[in-house]
Each structure stands twice: as structure tokens, then as C-alpha cells.
N, C-alpha and C positions, 0 to 999 in steps of 0.2 A: 564414375559417381552418378553420372546422369541416369544410366540404365538401372543400377540398383535403387534410385529414388522413384523410378516409374511406379511401382506398385503404390507407393504413398501418393503420388500425384493423382492415380486413378481413384484411390479410397478417398481422397479430400475432394475430388471432383464429383464424385457420386453423391457426397454428403452436402453438394451446395456450397462450398467454401470458396471464397473469393481468390483471385489471381494474387492479390496482396497477401493473403494468408497463406498460400502455398508457397510464394517465393520467400517468404519470411521463414518459412520451416523448412524450406530446401536448404537454404544457407546454414541453419543450425544444424541440419542432420550431415552436411559437407561437413562441418567442423568435427562433428562426433565420429563420422567414417574417417576422418584423417587424423583422428586420435589428438586432437587439439584440446589440451587439458584446460585451458583458458584460465590456469592459476596466474596470479600475480604475485610474485615473490616479493619480500620486503626491499631487497635490493633494487627492484625495478621503480620505487616509487619514494617520495618525500612526503611528509607530513604537510597538509594543506595551511597555508599562512596567508595573513595579510587581507583575509576576508572582509567585506564591510559589515557593518553591524546595523541591525534594524533600527536601533534608536537615532543613527545618524542619517538613513536614508529614507525612511518611511515618514517625511515631514511634510509632503505635499498632498492632501487629499485627491483622488482621483474625480473628475467632473462627471456629471451625469451623461454628457455625450461620450466620454470614456467608457462608462460602465456600459453603454447602450452596445459597445464594441467587443465586449466581453462574455465569455462562455464559462460557467462553474461547472465542473464534471466531477462527480463522486465514483470511485472504484467502488463496485457493488457486486462482484462476481463470487466472492466467498461465502462458503457455507458455515464456517467455522466448525467444520466436523472434528478438529482437534480438541474441541471442547464439548463434544457430543451433541452438537445441533444438527438438524436436517432441514434448515430452512436458512434464507439470508441472516448473516449475521447482524445485519442492519436492523433486523426485526425482533433483536433480544433486548427486553427492558432494561433500561439504566436507571430510571429513577421516577418513582410515582407512577409506574405503569408507560411512561414515555420510552418509546423506542429510540434507537439510534436515528433510525428514518425521521421519526416524528420530530426530533431537535434539529436534524439538517433541514426539513421543511420549516421550522421555525426560523432557522437562520436566512432562508432564501427570501421568505416573506419579510423578515426584519429588514433586510437589505433593500428590498424594494421599495419598502414604506420610509425608509430613512432617505432614500435617494430620489425617489419619484422616477426610477428607470425600471424597466421590465427587464430585469437580469435574466438572462438565459441560463436555464438550468438542465443538466443531462446527468443521466446515470450510466455508466458502463455494467451492463448486467451480464450474466453467463446464461446459459440455458437451465442451470439449476436454480437461479435466483429470479428470474424473469417473471414468473407466473405469480409468486407470492408478493414480489415487490410491487408489481403493477396493480394487484388488486388492493393493496394497502395502500397505494397514492390515491385510489378512487375517491377516498374520503377527503381530498383536498381539491375540490374542483377549481380552485382560483389558481392553480398551478397548470392547469390546461389539461388536454387528453393525456392520460398515463403513458399510451403508446409512443406519443410525440416526445417523450422525455427520455426514451432509451435508445442508447448504442449497444448492440449487441457484441459480446466478447467472441472470440473464434474458439474453435477446440482443434486439437492436434492429435494424430496418432500416438499410440504407445509403441515402443520400438521393443521387439524380441532382443535381450540381450546377448542371446546366444548367437543369432544369424543376423542382427541388424535390419531384419524385414518387419513389416507391420506385424504385431502380435495378433493372433486369432484366438478369440475365447467365446466360443459357440454357447457356453453356459449364460452368460449375459454380455451381449456386444457392446453395452454401454461401457463397460469395462476396458474396451480396445482404444478409447480415448481420455484424454485428460485436458486440463487447461494450460494455456501456454505462458501463464505468468502475466503480470500486468504491463509487460513490454509489449503485449498485444495490443495495447492502445493504439499504437501506430498503424500496423496493418487493418486494424478494426475500423479506424477513423478514415483511412484511404480506401479500402475496399468496399465498404458501405456506401460510399459516396458522400459520406457526411463531411467530410473536410471541405469537399468542394462547395457544398451546398452552404457551409457557414462563410465560406469566403464570398460566395457570391450574395449572400444577406448582408454582407458588410461586417462580419464579425472579423477581429484580428488579434484578439489575445484570448489564451485559454489558461484557467487555473485548474490543476488537477490535484485532488487529495484522496485519501481512503474515507470510506464512510464510516468506519470505525473510530476515526480521528474527529473528535468534535470541537478540539481546538482550531482547527484548519478553516477557518472562515474565509471569505474574501475580504483580505484586508486592503481598504481604500488607498492606505498610504504605501503600501507595497506595490499596488497596481499603478498608482502614478508614477513611482519611481522606476518601475519595469518598463513602462510604456517609453518614459523618457530616455532610458538607457539605451534603447535599439537593440538590446542584446536579443538572440533568438531563443535563449534558453536560461533559466536561471533556478536553482535548487535552493530551498530553504534548509539550512542545517542548524542543529543547536548542539550545545556542547554535551559530550557524553558524560554519563556518570556511571556508578558501579551496576546499576540495572540496565545499562545500555551496552557492556562491553562485548557482547556477542552480535550485536547488530553491526550492518555495513556501515563503513566510513568513507568519509571523503578523503582523497589524497590528491598528489601531483604525480604526473609521470616524470621520472627523473630525466629524461632524455631533452623533453621540450617543455616540461611545465604545465602540460594539458591537464586540465581537472579530470578526475574520473572516480569511479565509485568502486570500492572493493566490497564484496559480500563474503561472509565467512566460508561459502562452497568454494570461493576462488582463492582462498588462502592456502598456502602449502603447510603441511601439520608443523613443520619445524619453525614455522613464523608465526604460530598461533599466539604465542605469549606476547609477541609485538603488535600483533591485531589487537587483542583485548587490552593494550597498554593505553587506558584513556588520557595520561599525560602527554603522549607521544602523539596518537592520533586523536585529535581533541574534538572532532566534530563528526557527527553520524547524520545520515539522510533522513529527514522527516516524511520523505515522499510526497512532500508539497511542490509541486511543480508549476512555473509559469513558462508558457510557450506562445511565440508569436507564430500564429497559423500559417501567414504567407511566406515565413521563411522555414516553417516546417515543411510545406509543401514544396519548397524549392530544394531542401535537402532530400527529401524523398525521390524526387525527380532526379536529382544529381546522382543517387544510388541506385537505379534502377527500380525503383518503388519500394524500396525498404531502407530501414536504417541499420547499418554493421553492428548491431548488439552483441556484447559477449554472451555466449550461452551457458546457461548453468545445467548440469547434467545430475539429475536424480534416479539414483536406483532403487526401484521398489518392485513390488509383484503385481502383476496384473490384476489380481483381486487383492486390494488393500486388507481384507480381513482374512485372507487365506494365505499365509506366509509359505505355504507349500506350493501355491500356483507358480507359474513361470515368471522368472525375473525379467523385468522391463526396465528400460531408459525412459524417462520423462524429461522433454528438454524444455526450459523454461527461460525466458528473458525478463529482466528487471527495468521497469520504465526510467528509472533515475539513471541507468547506465547510459542513457542517450547524451548525457552530458558530455561524453567524450566525442559525440559525433559533430558536435559544433565547435569551431574553432574558437569563437568569441564567447563560449557559455561562461555563465558565472554563477556564484552562489552567495547567500546572504546569511548571516548568522541572525537566527531570531530568537526569542525569548521561549523559555519551556512552555508559556502558556499556549503556544501554537502545536503543541505535541501532546495529545493525551488518548494514545490508541488503546485497543483492548485485543491483545493475542493470547492471553492466557486467563483462567480464572482469578489468578493473582492482580491482573490490572484490572479485572472487572469488581474485585472488591475494593480495590482503590478506589475506583471512580463512583462507586456506590456509596462509599463513606464520605465523611465530612473533610477528608484530605482535598476533596474537589467540591468546587461549587458550580452549580448549573446557572448560568446567565438568564435574564429574560429572554435574550435573543438567541436561546438555545446552544451557547459555548459551554464548554466544560474547562474550567479553568482551576489551577492549583489555588488553593486558599492562600491568602497573604502570608499567613502564619509558617507557609513551607518556604518562603524565601527561595521559590523556584525549583525546589527539588523534590521529586515525589518520592513518597516511602518505598523502601525496598521489601518487598513481601515474598517470603518463600513459604509455599504451602506444599504439604505433604501429597506427593503425586499419587499414591495409592488411595486418598480419601477426598483429593480437591480436583482432579484433571477435569472433571465433567462439571457443565454448569449446574445439572440437576443436583448434584453432591453440594454444590457451594449453596443453593438455594434452601437445600435442608439444613444446612449448617447456621444459615442466616433467619431461619424462621422465626426466632425470637428478637431479630432485629440487627442492624448493621453497628458494629464497634466503632468508637472514635478511634480515628487513626491521625487527627490533626497534628498532634506533636509526637508522632510516632516516627524514628528514623528507620528502623528495620523490626520486620515482624516475622520470625520463625515459626510455623505452626506444624507439629508433629502429632499424629494419631488422628482419629476422627472428632476433632473440636466442635464444640456448638458454640455459638455467640449470641449475645442479647444487645439492646441498644444501649444499656447501661454500661457495658464493657468500656473502658478506656484504657489504650495502650500508648505509652510514651518512651520516648528514647529508643533502646534496644531491647525488645521484648521477645520471649520465648513462651510458646503455649505448648506444653508437652502433656497429651493425654493417652499416651500409649501405655498399655496394662502389662 
């Protein structure tokens, strides 16, 4: 395997990637070359049970001294290409011209004002999002120098599916590379030297969440509980609803009870019904994670500079817009999968208010509607009338896949969804601010 990996090592070294990034990718490539499927059958796990509840544990507010040892990091590497975007998804307007990034900054500044502590703030950017993001942050001089707020995500080579060699695509060399998934947080923070810099500066706690999740604020009650727990790693989970049945869920390994994360790509086809059974596997990963930086450093050191994360294999074409271009494998890892790398890792069940992501235009429609409230400190929370349950929205894929298509449909205003349980839209519908949908609603404008 070492000989076959040499071309990848040379390619990554020539691109200036760190030893940590190369080591992590070498491990993932080794699993691929050994034909390790990474699948987690239903027989190998049991449902996660007995998890602590937010209401029971987040009772003691963190002190300013504790906050001064804490880093808030937002994952900001995604372009939102699945919704037709060509810039950082965090620069997408949410409400009243305010982008995700604007609202995140409001959250950071509100936390600093409320606690009197200079909360450390970082963004994990990719090569695709860095320039636009740093330019946007320039209008917030109170945050500090934009470049000081950035941790750069790595990139990894795409693998020729026929030969398992690095793919070559002279038409556009950029297409020879792909993002490694948010599991790259660990080699990025190690290989950049940022982990040691943070430890040397006295930081001990790291809270990480997605930039498109405006509910994931730095909760001082959770911080206080996490710090007191002594745990190296805690994942925030919340109850699955019908809208979450396709997302990764938390489980326990049948042999030893170790908590683990199972994504849909790791589920055998024959077990997909069980995977989507929200009454059985009740909790899903919000991707809000708490880590002890010193214990993370110990775990990385004990594993030779990497965390042994499960690898997710995606088969695509080298040019995603050319389905006739050569087939490639893109290897990714998930940040939350590190829960099984720490023997004493934990999870906490949080309310739905801490999970308001935007993965599709349906999510964006819900967030722009009155089903959500944007608080003064920049959080997106479900309206009280929703009782913690978001509306289930199904938009016609032919007419609403892209953000610009949704924007055209909402030119007349955003409809009221505050009392809507489910909305199914079929055909090129147009909305106005006077439209009100309640219960189970169907809009069918197909000719």
C-alpha cells in the first residue's frame, strides 16, 4: 500500500499540504485500497439510550474566566453548490439582507458584551470560501484582523476509480482535488500549528458548529457542564423528526457500548428502513461539538498524529458537470465520527432551538418564514407556536432546487408557515406575504 500511495504523497507535498493532512488521507486511502466498506450494519449497534438532557445539565452558567479559555469555531468551507451558489453559503441572505455570517458575528459580539470576555472566534474556511469570507468580515473591525480569524481547510486528491491512482484532468487541474469533509478539522488544526498555539495561549475548550446553523450559539450552561464533566468530547444530539430520517444518527456499538455516529452512506441497503426508523434511532447529530483541546492533543499524539475516523467513499465524476468524464472516488470523514475515538465521549440531548441548518432551498424557505424567529443576538429559533417541531417542506425539485429559483418564487413575499405542519409544492408556484398555510398544505400549479 505504501508504494501505491507514493504518487498521492508527492502530489500533496507539492501542493504544500501538511504532514497531518497527508497522514489522515493516507489512512483513508488505505481503507479504500483494502476494500474496507465502512458499513455499519444494524446488527452491530443498539439505539443510544440514557443520554443526559439539556434541561438537567445546563444549569450552571460558565464564568468569564472559563469563557476566556474557550474557542468558538464555525465550519465555513461549503459553497452551497447544491443550491446553485458560487460563494460561501454563509454569505447567503437569511432575513432583511442579513447573511448567515452577519448573524454569527452578532452572536459573537453579543456573547462578548454579555460576559465581558473577549471570546475567541475562528472560521474553518476552504480555498473556495476564504477570499469572499475575509472580505465580508472586513466591515467588522471590532472582531480583529480577518486573517487572524481563519483556520484553513485542507484539500485532498480525487482518486481514479479504475486505477486507484491520482486522477489527472488537464482540462482543469482544480478538478483533481476535492474537500475532505469536516472531519478535516482535526488534521487542519494540528497541521497548521493552531492547536499548539491555542494551548500555549491558555485555551482548553472548543465549541464547533456549522455556519449555516444559527441556533448553535455558545451556550454558557452547556460550557459550564462540559468543563465540569472532564469529558474529552461531547456531541449535541436532538430528537429526530420525519424531516431528519435521512440524516446520520447516534448509536451504541453492540460489543462494548461505545457511542458512534452512523451516516446514511455507512448503512447497508438492507438496513435502510431501520436507519430511517425515528422511533428506534431517536437522536441525530446536530454537528454541534464540544472538545477539550488538551485531550484532543493527547488523542492525536497517541494515534500518530491523526484520529482513526471512518471513511466515507463517494463515487462521482472528475468534472461534476460532465457525467462522461472519468469516474473518481472522493474520500471524506465526518467531524462527529470522532465520538468513537474517545472512550469517555458523551452526548447530550438538546432542544430543537439549537438546530436550524440550511441544506436545501426548503430549509431556507422555512428559515425565512415566520416559522422561525431571529433573536436580537442573532439566533434563529423556532417560533413558540411550533412546539419545537419545524415544518416539513417538500419543494418541486425541477423548480426549486436553486436559490435563485426560490428567490423568484418569493418575489412577492414569504408566506406564513407558523402553523403549517407540512407543505408540498408541485410546479412553478409563486408566493406572496399574504399567503397563509396551516396544517397539511399542498400547492399544485402543474399545468
